[in-house]
C-alpha positions as CSV (number, residue, x, y, z in Angstrom):
1,M,-49.8,-72.4,29.8
2,H,-52.0,-69.6,30.8
3,P,-54.5,-70.6,33.6
4,L,-57.5,-69.3,31.8
5,L,-56.6,-71.3,28.7
6,A,-56.0,-74.5,30.8
7,R,-59.4,-74.1,32.5
8,Q,-61.2,-73.6,29.1
9,L,-59.5,-76.8,27.8
10,R,-60.6,-78.8,30.8
11,K,-64.1,-77.5,30.5
12,F,-64.2,-78.4,26.8
13,C,-62.6,-81.8,27.1
14,G,-64.2,-82.9,30.4
15,E,-62.7,-84.2,33.6
16,G,-62.3,-87.7,32.2
17,K,-59.6,-86.7,29.9
18,A,-57.7,-84.6,32.4
19,A,-54.6,-86.8,32.2
20,D,-54.4,-86.4,28.4
21,L,-55.1,-82.7,28.8
22,D,-52.2,-82.4,31.2
23,G,-49.9,-83.9,28.7
24,L,-51.2,-81.6,26.0
25,T,-50.8,-78.6,28.2
26,R,-47.3,-79.6,29.1
27,A,-46.5,-80.0,25.4
28,I,-48.0,-76.6,24.7
29,D,-46.1,-75.1,27.6
30,D,-42.9,-76.7,26.3
31,A,-43.6,-75.3,22.8
32,Y,-44.4,-71.9,24.3
33,A,-41.2,-72.0,26.3
34,G,-39.2,-73.0,23.1
35,F,-40.9,-70.2,21.2
36,E,-40.2,-67.7,24.0
37,S,-36.6,-68.8,24.0
38,D,-36.4,-68.4,20.2
39,R,-38.2,-65.1,20.5
40,V,-35.8,-63.8,23.1
41,L,-32.8,-65.1,21.0
42,I,-34.3,-63.5,17.9
43,E,-34.9,-60.2,19.7
44,N,-31.4,-60.2,21.0
45,S,-30.0,-61.0,17.6
46,L,-32.2,-58.2,16.1
47,D,-31.0,-55.8,18.8
48,I,-27.4,-56.7,18.1
49,M,-27.9,-56.4,14.4
50,S,-29.8,-53.1,14.9
51,R,-26.9,-51.7,17.0
52,E,-24.4,-53.0,14.4
53,L,-26.4,-51.4,11.6
54,G,-26.7,-48.2,13.5
55,K,-22.9,-48.2,14.1
56,R,-22.3,-49.0,10.4
57,N,-24.7,-46.2,9.4
58,R,-22.9,-43.8,11.7
59,Q,-19.6,-44.9,10.2
60,L,-21.0,-44.5,6.7
61,E,-22.4,-41.0,7.6
62,E,-19.0,-40.1,9.0
63,Q,-17.3,-41.4,5.9
64,L,-19.7,-39.5,3.7
65,A,-19.2,-36.4,5.7
66,D,-15.4,-36.9,5.4
67,K,-15.8,-37.3,1.7
68,Q,-18.0,-34.3,1.4
69,R,-15.5,-32.2,3.4
70,L,-12.7,-33.6,1.2
71,M,-14.7,-32.7,-1.9
72,D,-15.4,-29.2,-0.5
73,Q,-11.8,-28.8,0.2
74,M,-10.9,-30.0,-3.3
75,T,-13.4,-27.6,-4.8
76,T,-12.0,-24.7,-2.7
77,S,-8.5,-25.8,-3.5
78,N,-9.3,-26.0,-7.2
79,A,-10.9,-22.6,-7.1
80,E,-7.9,-21.2,-5.3
81,L,-5.6,-23.0,-7.7
82,R,-7.5,-21.5,-10.7
83,E,-7.3,-18.0,-9.1
84,L,-3.6,-18.5,-8.4
85,N,-3.0,-19.7,-11.9
86,Q,-4.8,-16.7,-13.2
87,K,-2.8,-14.4,-11.0
88,L,0.4,-16.1,-12.1
89,E,-0.6,-15.9,-15.7
90,A,-1.4,-12.2,-15.2
91,A,1.9,-11.6,-13.5
92,R,3.8,-13.5,-16.2
93,N,2.0,-11.4,-18.9
94,Q,2.7,-8.3,-16.9
95,L,6.4,-9.2,-16.7
96,L,6.4,-10.0,-20.4
97,Q,4.7,-6.7,-21.1
98,S,7.2,-4.9,-18.9
99,D,10.1,-6.6,-20.6
100,K,8.5,-5.8,-23.9
101,M,8.1,-2.2,-23.0
102,A,11.6,-2.1,-21.6
103,S,13.0,-3.6,-24.9
104,I,10.8,-1.2,-26.9
105,G,12.0,1.6,-24.7
106,Q,15.6,0.8,-25.1
107,L,15.1,0.4,-28.9
108,A,13.2,3.7,-29.1
109,A,15.7,5.5,-27.0
110,G,18.5,4.2,-29.3
111,V,16.6,5.1,-32.4
112,A,15.7,8.5,-31.0
113,H,19.4,9.1,-30.1
114,E,20.5,8.1,-33.6
115,I,17.9,10.3,-35.2
116,N,18.6,13.2,-32.9
117,N,22.2,13.5,-33.9
118,P,21.7,14.1,-37.6
119,I,18.6,16.2,-36.8
120,G,20.8,18.3,-34.5
121,Y,23.4,19.2,-37.1
122,I,20.8,19.5,-39.9
123,Y,19.0,22.0,-37.7
124,S,22.2,23.8,-36.9
125,N,23.2,23.9,-40.6
126,F,19.8,25.1,-41.5
127,G,20.2,28.2,-39.4
128,T,23.5,28.9,-41.0
129,L,22.0,28.3,-44.5
130,Q,19.3,30.8,-43.7
131,D,21.9,33.3,-42.9
132,Y,23.8,32.6,-46.1
133,V,20.6,32.9,-48.2
134,A,19.9,36.3,-46.5
135,R,23.4,37.4,-47.4
136,L,23.0,36.3,-51.0
137,F,19.8,38.1,-51.3
138,A,21.4,41.2,-49.9
139,M,24.1,40.9,-52.5
140,L,21.6,40.5,-55.3
141,R,19.8,43.6,-54.1
142,A,23.2,45.4,-54.3
143,Y,23.7,44.1,-57.8
144,E,20.2,45.3,-58.8
145,D,21.0,48.7,-57.4
146,A,24.2,48.8,-59.3
147,E,22.7,47.8,-62.7
148,G,22.0,51.4,-63.6
149,A,25.7,52.3,-63.1
150,I,26.9,49.6,-65.5
151,G,28.3,51.4,-68.6
152,A,27.9,48.6,-71.0
153,P,24.2,48.4,-72.2
154,A,24.6,44.9,-73.3
155,V,25.7,43.7,-69.9
156,A,22.9,45.6,-68.2
157,Q,20.4,44.1,-70.6
158,A,21.8,40.6,-70.0
159,L,21.5,41.0,-66.2
160,R,17.8,42.1,-66.5
161,A,17.0,39.2,-68.8
162,L,18.6,36.8,-66.4
163,R,16.8,38.3,-63.4
164,K,13.5,37.9,-65.3
165,D,14.4,34.4,-66.5
166,V,15.1,33.1,-62.9
167,D,12.1,35.1,-61.6
168,L,14.2,36.6,-58.9
169,V,11.2,38.5,-57.3
170,Y,9.4,35.1,-56.8
171,L,12.5,33.4,-55.5
172,R,13.0,36.2,-52.9
173,D,9.5,35.5,-51.6
174,D,9.4,31.7,-52.0
175,I,12.8,30.6,-50.7
176,P,12.5,32.1,-47.2
177,E,9.0,30.6,-47.0
178,L,10.2,27.2,-48.0
179,M,13.1,27.4,-45.6
180,E,10.8,28.5,-42.8
181,Q,8.4,25.6,-43.5
182,S,11.4,23.2,-43.6
183,K,12.6,24.6,-40.3
184,D,9.2,24.1,-38.8
185,G,9.2,20.5,-40.1
186,L,12.6,19.9,-38.5
187,E,11.4,21.4,-35.2
188,R,8.4,19.0,-35.3
189,V,10.7,16.0,-35.9
190,R,12.8,17.1,-32.9
191,R,9.7,17.4,-30.8
192,I,8.5,13.9,-31.8
193,V,11.9,12.4,-31.1
194,Q,12.0,14.1,-27.7
195,D,8.5,12.9,-27.0
196,L,9.6,9.4,-28.0
197,R,12.5,9.6,-25.6
198,D,10.4,10.9,-22.8
199,F,7.7,8.3,-23.4
200,S,10.1,5.4,-23.6
201,H,12.3,6.5,-20.7
202,V,13.5,3.1,-19.4
203,D,13.5,2.7,-15.6
204,V,16.1,-0.1,-15.7
205,T,17.1,0.5,-12.1
206,Q,13.5,1.1,-11.0
207,T,14.6,4.5,-9.7
208,W,11.7,6.7,-8.7
209,H,12.2,10.3,-9.8
210,P,10.2,13.6,-10.0
211,F,8.1,13.6,-13.1
212,N,6.1,16.3,-14.8
213,L,2.7,14.6,-15.4
214,H,1.6,17.2,-17.9
215,Q,4.7,16.7,-20.0
216,G,4.2,12.9,-19.8
217,I,0.6,13.2,-21.0
218,D,1.6,15.5,-23.8
219,S,4.4,13.2,-24.9
220,T,2.0,10.2,-24.8
221,L,-0.7,12.0,-26.8
222,N,1.9,12.8,-29.5
223,I,3.0,9.2,-29.6
224,V,-0.5,7.8,-30.0
225,A,-1.8,10.7,-32.2
226,N,-2.2,8.5,-35.2
227,E,-4.3,6.1,-33.2
228,I,-6.8,8.7,-32.1
229,K,-6.8,11.5,-34.7
230,Y,-9.4,9.7,-36.9
231,H,-11.9,9.1,-34.0
232,A,-11.6,11.9,-31.5
233,D,-10.8,15.5,-30.7
234,V,-8.6,15.8,-27.7
235,V,-9.4,18.4,-25.0
236,K,-6.9,19.2,-22.2
237,E,-8.1,20.8,-19.0
238,Y,-5.0,20.8,-16.8
239,G,-4.9,22.0,-13.3
240,D,-2.0,23.4,-11.2
241,I,-0.2,20.2,-10.0
242,P,3.3,19.5,-8.6
243,D,5.7,16.9,-10.0
244,I,5.2,13.4,-8.6
245,D,7.7,10.7,-7.7
246,C,7.1,7.7,-10.0
247,L,8.5,5.4,-12.6
248,S,7.7,7.7,-15.5
249,S,7.6,5.1,-18.3
250,Q,4.9,3.1,-16.4
251,I,2.8,6.2,-15.8
252,N,3.1,7.0,-19.5
253,Q,1.9,3.5,-20.2
254,V,-1.2,4.0,-18.0
255,V,-2.0,7.2,-19.9
256,M,-1.5,5.4,-23.2
257,N,-3.7,2.5,-22.3
258,L,-6.6,4.7,-21.1
259,V,-6.4,7.1,-24.1
260,I,-6.3,4.2,-26.6
261,N,-9.2,2.5,-24.8
262,A,-11.1,5.8,-25.0
263,A,-10.5,6.0,-28.8
264,H,-11.6,2.4,-29.3
265,A,-14.8,3.1,-27.3
266,I,-15.6,6.0,-29.6
267,A,-14.7,4.3,-32.9
268,P,-16.0,4.0,-35.6
269,A,-17.9,7.3,-34.8
270,R,-16.2,10.5,-33.9
271,G,-16.2,12.0,-30.4
272,Q,-14.2,13.7,-27.8
273,I,-11.5,12.6,-25.3
274,T,-11.0,15.0,-22.4
275,L,-7.9,14.8,-20.1
276,R,-8.1,16.6,-16.8
277,T,-5.6,16.9,-13.9
278,G,-5.8,18.3,-10.4
279,T,-4.9,17.7,-6.7
280,G,-6.8,16.6,-3.7
281,D,-6.3,14.8,-0.4
282,G,-2.5,15.1,-0.8
283,Q,-2.6,13.3,-4.1
284,V,-2.4,14.2,-7.8
285,W,-5.1,12.9,-10.0
286,F,-5.7,12.7,-13.7
287,S,-8.8,11.6,-15.6
288,V,-9.5,10.4,-19.1
289,S,-13.1,10.8,-20.3
290,D,-14.7,9.8,-23.6
291,T,-18.0,10.1,-25.3
292,G,-18.0,6.5,-26.5
293,C,-20.3,3.6,-26.1
294,G,-19.9,3.2,-22.3
295,I,-19.5,0.1,-20.2
296,A,-22.5,-2.2,-19.3
297,P,-23.2,-2.3,-15.5
298,E,-22.6,-6.1,-15.4
299,H,-19.1,-5.6,-16.7
300,I,-17.9,-2.7,-14.5
301,G,-16.8,-5.1,-11.7
302,R,-14.7,-7.2,-14.0
303,I,-12.9,-4.6,-16.3
304,F,-9.7,-4.8,-14.3
305,D,-9.7,-8.7,-14.3
306,P,-6.9,-10.2,-16.3
307,F,-8.0,-11.3,-19.8
308,F,-11.5,-9.8,-19.5
309,T,-12.5,-7.9,-22.6
310,T,-15.7,-7.0,-24.4
311,K,-13.9,-6.5,-27.7
312,P,-14.3,-9.1,-30.5
313,V,-12.0,-12.0,-30.6
314,G,-8.6,-10.9,-31.9
315,K,-9.2,-7.3,-31.1
316,G,-7.9,-7.2,-27.6
317,T,-6.0,-9.2,-25.0
318,G,-7.9,-8.1,-21.9
319,L,-4.6,-7.1,-20.3
320,G,-4.5,-3.4,-20.8
321,L,-6.7,-2.3,-17.9
322,S,-5.3,-5.2,-15.7
323,L,-1.7,-3.9,-16.3
324,T,-2.9,-0.3,-15.7
325,Y,-4.5,-1.4,-12.4
326,G,-1.3,-3.2,-11.3
327,I,0.9,-0.2,-12.2
328,V,-1.3,2.2,-10.2
329,Q,-1.3,-0.2,-7.2
330,T,2.5,-0.4,-7.4
331,H,2.6,3.4,-7.1
332,G,0.4,3.4,-4.1
333,G,-2.5,5.0,-5.9
334,G,-6.0,4.1,-6.9
335,I,-8.2,4.0,-10.0
336,E,-12.0,4.5,-10.3
337,V,-14.3,4.3,-13.3
338,E,-17.7,5.9,-14.0
339,S,-19.6,4.9,-17.0
340,E,-23.0,5.2,-18.6
341,V,-24.0,3.1,-21.6
342,G,-24.4,5.3,-24.7
343,R,-22.9,8.4,-23.0
344,G,-19.3,7.5,-22.2
345,T,-16.8,6.6,-19.6
346,T,-14.4,8.3,-17.2
347,F,-11.3,6.7,-15.6
348,R,-9.8,8.7,-12.7
349,V,-6.3,7.8,-11.5
350,R,-5.0,9.0,-8.1
351,L,-1.2,9.0,-7.4
352,P,0.7,10.0,-4.3
353,I,3.0,13.0,-4.7
354,R,5.9,11.4,-2.9
355,H,7.0,7.8,-3.2
356,G,5.8,5.7,-0.3
357,A,3.1,8.3,0.8
358,G,0.3,6.0,-0.5
359,D,1.5,3.1,1.6
360,E,1.8,5.3,4.7
361,A,-1.7,6.6,4.2
362,E,-3.1,3.0,3.9
363,A,-1.2,2.0,7.0
């Protein structure tokens, strides 16, 4: 017991009860000692429990951190997986599109060949027929000149009546004109067939070859003429450019995609599509500009993403520009876009003149 407390108890109880007080103080001291022992035991127990709880908390925090890291990894992996799936889907669709274009190209080349054969001999026969008609007209003129020398008036009268009946003067003017129009029609068919063959040239062996870009653009414009003639006037501003090494059917497809997109951007109104070509920085470039609706700024960064489209459902797959971008990248080139809403869009494609030059430049 504390000395001050013991002295106060003695003072309160008096000296006569000192013996009883000593017993009380001893009992109190024993109780204090027991309480102190229990307190120390409790403190030790609490300290052990506190350390154990701290350890468990640290373990839980580590487990939570591990779970969070795992969740972050899973989120990242899921995002990467989605991106990979998207790329795989785009690659699959590009392969399907390439296979489709190859099949269409083979079919078109076969059809063009089959059409070209009869057109060839029809065109040849037509030239011969024109010569025959010219000879017949020459002979008819000779007969006319000889009419006056015919002694039998009845025969001469019959010839004049026949000439009037068949309207020979009209036939002389109309037949050559009809034949010339037919010849022009045949020539147009030949050009369309040749454009179809040029456009659908199938690079089965993936052989890169020199290609006249202007000829490719012209052929493609003829092929898609029906798609654009109701919506746009086409203006061509060609520069002086060399042939380029490329897979020509793929470059034709790029031109086709950009021109059709331009026509769709203008429709249903009527506008203008301008195609320009030129050279710069050791590359050949061509651009397709339209006076259409333009592309919203928030969409510019996504237009080359697979399956992205601003067209209504069912009006577009969102693969055209993605495939275009992939083809240009395969050729070691680049593609840029400038657009203003309400004024129009320009796509500019850059292509190396020689195969592999683009890769060397990047290296």
